[in-house]
DRENTOR-492686 format. One record per residue: x, y, z of N, C-alpha, C in turn. Coordinates in Angstrom, 1 decimal, decimal comma. Atoms other than C-alpha are relative to their C-alpha. Example, Ala and Ser with C-alpha at 12.3 -4.5 7.8 and 13.67 -1.06 7.14 Angstrom:
# DRENTOR-492686
      n_x      n_y      n_z     ca_x     ca_y     ca_z      c_x      c_y      c_z
      0,9     -1,2      0,0     12,3     -4,5      7,8      0,9      1,2      0,0
     -0,9     -1,1      0,0     13,7     -1,1      7,1     -0,8      1,1      0,8
END
This chain:
# DRENTOR-492686
      n_x      n_y      n_z     ca_x     ca_y     ca_z      c_x      c_y      c_z
      0,4     -1,6     -0,3    171,7    -36,2     19,5     -0,6      0,6     -0,9
      0,8     -0,4      1,1    170,0    -34,7     16,0     -1,1     -0,3      0,5
      1,4      0,4     -0,1    167,2    -36,6     17,2     -0,9      0,8      1,1
      0,8     -1,0     -1,2    167,1    -34,8     20,3     -0,3      1,0      0,0
      0,2     -0,9     -1,0    167,5    -32,0     19,1     -1,3      0,5     -1,1
      1,4     -0,7      1,1    164,3    -32,0     16,2     -0,6     -0,7      1,0
      0,5      0,0     -1,5    162,4    -33,6     19,6     -0,2      1,9      0,5
      1,0     -1,3     -0,7    162,4    -30,3     21,3      0,5      0,9     -0,5
     -0,2     -1,5      0,9    162,6    -27,9     18,6     -1,4     -0,3     -0,6
      1,9      0,4      0,1    159,2    -29,9     17,9     -1,0      0,6      0,8
      0,8     -0,6     -1,9    158,1    -29,8     21,7     -0,2      1,8      0,5
      0,3     -1,6     -0,3    158,7    -25,6     21,5     -0,8      0,1     -1,0
      1,2     -0,4      1,4    157,1    -25,4     18,1     -0,9     -0,7      0,5
      1,2      0,2     -0,4    154,3    -27,0     19,6     -1,0      0,5      1,2
      0,1     -0,7     -0,4    154,2    -25,0     22,5     -0,3      1,5     -0,4
      0,0     -1,7     -0,2    154,8    -21,7     21,5     -1,6      0,4     -1,0
      1,6     -0,3      0,8    151,4    -22,6     18,8     -1,1     -0,3      1,0
      1,0      0,3     -1,2    149,1    -23,6     22,1      0,6      1,8      0,0
      0,4     -1,0     -0,7    150,3    -20,2     23,2     -0,9      0,7     -0,6
      1,0     -0,6      0,7    149,2    -18,5     20,3     -1,6     -0,2     -0,4
      1,7     -0,2      0,1    146,0    -19,7     20,2     -0,6     -0,6      1,1
      0,9     -0,2     -1,9    145,5    -19,6     24,5     -1,2      1,2     -0,3
      0,6     -1,1     -0,3    144,5    -16,2     23,9     -0,9      0,3     -1,4
      1,1     -0,7      1,5    141,4    -14,8     21,0     -0,3      0,9      0,5
      0,5     -0,4      0,2    139,9    -12,4     21,2      0,5      1,8      0,3
     -0,8     -1,6     -0,7    142,3     -8,9     21,3     -0,6      0,6     -0,5
      0,5     -1,2      0,9    140,1     -7,1     18,8     -1,3      0,6      1,0
      0,5     -1,0     -0,9    138,0     -6,2     22,1      0,3      0,8      1,0
     -0,7     -0,3     -1,3    140,4     -5,5     24,5     -0,7      1,5      0,1
      0,0     -1,5     -0,1    139,3     -1,8     24,1     -1,3      0,3      0,7
      1,2     -0,3     -0,5    135,8     -2,3     25,1      0,0     -0,4      1,1
      0,3      0,9     -0,9    136,5     -4,3     28,1      0,0      0,8      0,7
      0,2     -0,9     -1,2    135,9     -1,9     31,4      1,3     -0,9      0,7
     -1,1      1,1     -0,9    137,8     -5,2     33,4      1,0     -0,2     -1,1
     -1,7      0,5      0,8    141,2     -6,3     31,7      0,4     -1,2      0,1
     -1,2      1,4     -0,6    143,1     -9,5     31,5     -0,1     -0,4      1,4
     -0,6      0,8     -0,9    144,7     -9,8     34,2     -1,0      0,3      1,2
      1,3      0,0     -1,5    141,8     -8,8     36,8     -1,0     -1,1     -0,5
      1,2      0,9      0,6    139,4    -11,1     34,8      1,0     -1,3      0,7
     -0,8      1,7     -0,2    142,1    -13,6     35,4     -0,1     -0,6      1,6
      0,1      0,5     -1,2    142,3    -13,2     39,0     -1,5     -0,3      1,3
      0,8      0,6     -0,4    138,9    -13,2     39,7     -0,5     -1,9     -0,4
      0,0      1,3      0,3    138,9    -16,4     38,1      0,9     -0,9      0,1
     -0,9      1,3     -0,7    141,5    -18,5     39,7     -0,7      0,6      1,4
      0,6     -0,2     -1,3    139,6    -17,1     42,9     -1,6     -1,2     -0,1
      1,1      0,4      0,3    136,1    -18,8     42,2      0,9     -1,4     -0,7
     -0,4      1,3     -0,2    138,3    -21,7     41,0      1,6     -0,1     -0,2
     -0,6     -0,1      0,3    141,4    -21,9     41,8      0,9     -1,2     -1,2
     -1,0      0,8      0,6    144,4    -24,1     39,2      0,6      0,9     -1,1
     -0,9     -0,5      0,8    146,0    -23,5     36,3     -0,8      0,5     -1,1
      0,5     -0,1      1,2    144,9    -21,4     32,9      0,5     -0,6     -1,1
     -0,8      0,5      1,3    145,1    -23,4     29,9     -0,6      0,7     -1,1
      0,7     -0,7      1,3    142,6    -21,6     27,6     -0,6      1,4      1,0
      1,1     -1,1     -0,2    141,3    -17,9     27,8     -0,4      0,3     -1,4
      0,6     -0,7      0,9    139,2    -15,9     25,7     -0,3      1,5      0,1
      0,5     -1,1     -0,3    137,6    -12,8     25,3     -1,3      0,5     -1,1
      0,6      0,5      0,5    134,8    -13,2     23,6     -1,6      1,2      0,3
      1,1     -0,6      0,1    131,2    -11,4     22,4     -1,3     -1,1     -0,1
      1,6      0,4      0,1    127,6    -12,6     22,9     -0,7      0,5      0,1
      1,2     -0,8     -0,6    124,1    -11,5     23,3      0,8      1,6     -0,1
     -0,1     -1,2     -0,3    125,9     -7,9     22,8      1,1      0,4      1,5
     -0,4     -0,7     -1,6    127,9     -7,9     26,2      1,6     -0,9     -0,5
     -1,3      0,7     -0,2    131,5     -9,2     26,6      0,1     -0,3      1,0
     -0,5      0,6     -0,7    133,0    -11,6     28,7      1,4     -1,0     -0,3
     -1,9      1,0     -0,1    136,6    -14,1     29,5     -0,8     -1,3      0,0
      0,7      1,2     -0,4    135,8    -17,2     29,6      1,6     -0,9      0,0
     -0,7      0,6     -0,5    138,4    -19,3     31,0      0,3     -1,3      0,2
     -0,1      1,3     -0,2    139,5    -23,2     31,0      1,1     -0,3      1,1
     -0,9      0,7     -1,1    141,1    -23,8     34,6      0,0     -1,4      0,5
      0,1      1,9     -0,2    142,2    -27,4     35,0      0,6      0,1      1,6
     -0,4     -0,3     -1,8    142,9    -28,1     39,1      0,4     -2,2      0,0
      1,1      1,0     -0,3    143,0    -31,7     39,9     -0,2     -1,0     -0,9
      1,0      0,6      1,4    142,6    -33,3     36,6     -0,9      0,1     -0,2
      1,6     -0,4      0,2    139,4    -31,4     36,3     -0,2      1,1     -0,2
      0,3     -1,5      0,9    139,2    -28,5     33,9     -1,8      0,5      0,2
      1,0     -0,3     -0,6    136,5    -26,2     35,0     -0,3      1,1     -0,5
      0,5     -1,1      0,7    135,0    -23,3     32,4     -0,3      1,7      1,0
      0,7     -1,2     -0,5    134,7    -19,9     34,1      0,0      1,4     -0,9
      0,5     -1,3      0,9    133,1    -17,0     32,5      0,0      1,4      1,0
      0,1     -1,0     -0,9    133,6    -13,3     34,1     -0,3      1,2     -0,9
      0,4     -1,2     -0,2    131,7    -10,5     33,3      1,3      1,3     -0,9
     -1,6     -0,9      0,5    134,4     -7,7     31,1     -0,7      1,8      0,1
      0,6     -1,2     -0,3    132,1     -5,0     32,0     -0,2      0,7      1,7
      0,4     -0,1     -1,5    131,2     -5,8     35,9      1,3     -1,0      1,3
     -1,1      0,8     -0,6    134,0     -8,4     36,7     -0,7     -1,4      0,8
      0,7      1,7     -0,8    130,8    -11,1     38,1      0,8     -2,0     -1,0
     -0,1      0,8      0,3    131,4    -14,5     37,8     -1,5     -0,3     -0,5
      1,4      0,7      0,8    128,8    -16,2     35,2     -0,1     -1,0      0,0
      0,5      1,5     -0,2    129,4    -19,3     35,1      1,7     -1,1      0,8
     -1,5      0,7     -0,2    132,0    -21,8     36,7     -0,8     -1,5      0,5
      0,6      1,2      0,4    131,2    -25,0     35,9      0,7     -1,4     -0,6
     -1,0      0,8      0,1    133,0    -28,5     35,3     -0,2     -0,4     -1,4
      0,6      0,4      1,4    133,4    -29,4     31,6      0,0     -1,2     -0,3
      0,3      1,4     -0,5    132,3    -32,9     30,7      1,6     -0,3     -1,2
     -0,8      0,5      0,5    134,5    -34,9     28,5     -0,1      0,3     -1,3
      0,1     -0,3      1,4    133,3    -33,8     25,2      0,6      1,3      0,0
     -0,6     -1,3      0,4    134,4    -30,5     25,7      1,0      0,3      0,2
     -2,3     -0,3      0,0    137,9    -31,3     26,3      0,4     -0,7     -1,4
     -0,5      0,1      1,3    138,5    -32,2     22,6      0,5      0,6     -0,4
END
């Protein structure tokens, strides 16, 4: 019984750590015209599935959300412009990207 409790604790701790790493970019939130909930809806419309990773990134002076969305054993990266809500990328990740 003690082993099961330890296993459950480790599983919950790992899940909590994964969730803590699942979102990056909170420092940019105030500068984004499109908020996270709206960006998620846009991304899921572009590729329906389960979001397994999300971030708000700044590249080339522009903010965009990046979502890894998994459906049917396939992961897509969907990027959404944080100013306009336009889908910038919707492509299948390769095996190398899944590391």
